[in-house]
N, C-alpha and C positions, 0 to 999 in steps of 0.2 A: 317251218325257217322261221327268223323272227324278225319284223319289217324294222326300218332303220335305224339297222346296229351297224352297218358296213360304212366306213370312210368315202369319201368322195372320190372316185375315181376319175379323174379327165385329164386331157391330155397337156405334154408339159414342152417347151424347149430345151433342150439340154447345149451351151454353147460349150464350148472349147479355150483354151487358149491360143491351142494352134489355128483357128480361124475356123476348124470345122464347127458345123449344129444338125442339128436331128431332133427328131419331133418324139416323143415318146408319151406312153401314159405313166400317170402316178399318182399317191397320194399326193406329193407337195405341191405348194399352194406359189405359183407362181413358176418362173425360170429358174433354172438350175444351171450356174456355173460351173467349170468342173477345169482343172491343170492340164487332163492328161486324158486322152482316148484313144479308142480302138484305132482311130487313124493316125497319130502321132506315136504309139506305144512301141517300144524296141519289140516286145514281146510279139505284135501283129505283125509289123512290118519288116524285121525279119535286119533292120539297122541296129547293133545294139552300139550305142556311146561310152566306152572305158573312161571316166572320167578318172585321170590320174593328179590327185590332190599331194602337194608333197612329197612326190619322184618315190610314192609307198612302191608299187608295182615296179620300181626300176630297180628298187634298195632290194626286195625280192629276189628280183631274179641274177642279180651279181650275191647276193647272202648262197642262193642256193647253184651260183656257179661255179664258188670256189668249192663247196661240198662236193660236187660230181668230180671235178677235178684232183681233190683230195684221195678219192678211194682207189684202192688199186685195183686193176684189171683181173678179173678173172683166169685162174689160171686153163689153159685149155689143154686137153689129151690128146 
């Protein structure tokens, strides 16, 4: 194996916007700042925040509620 070709791999501190911080190893020099981490990400916490901008979700529900109301019921045998 060739000597002195690998980058320096040292411990760095990662700081999240939520206030969580942890130590990991990386080739990055200095501390790392992230906006979202495993402590605050909805996938890992199970708490999904639904951002309804400009009422899009409500418009979608109204549109398809009208479509469902207009459909005739299937004939029962």
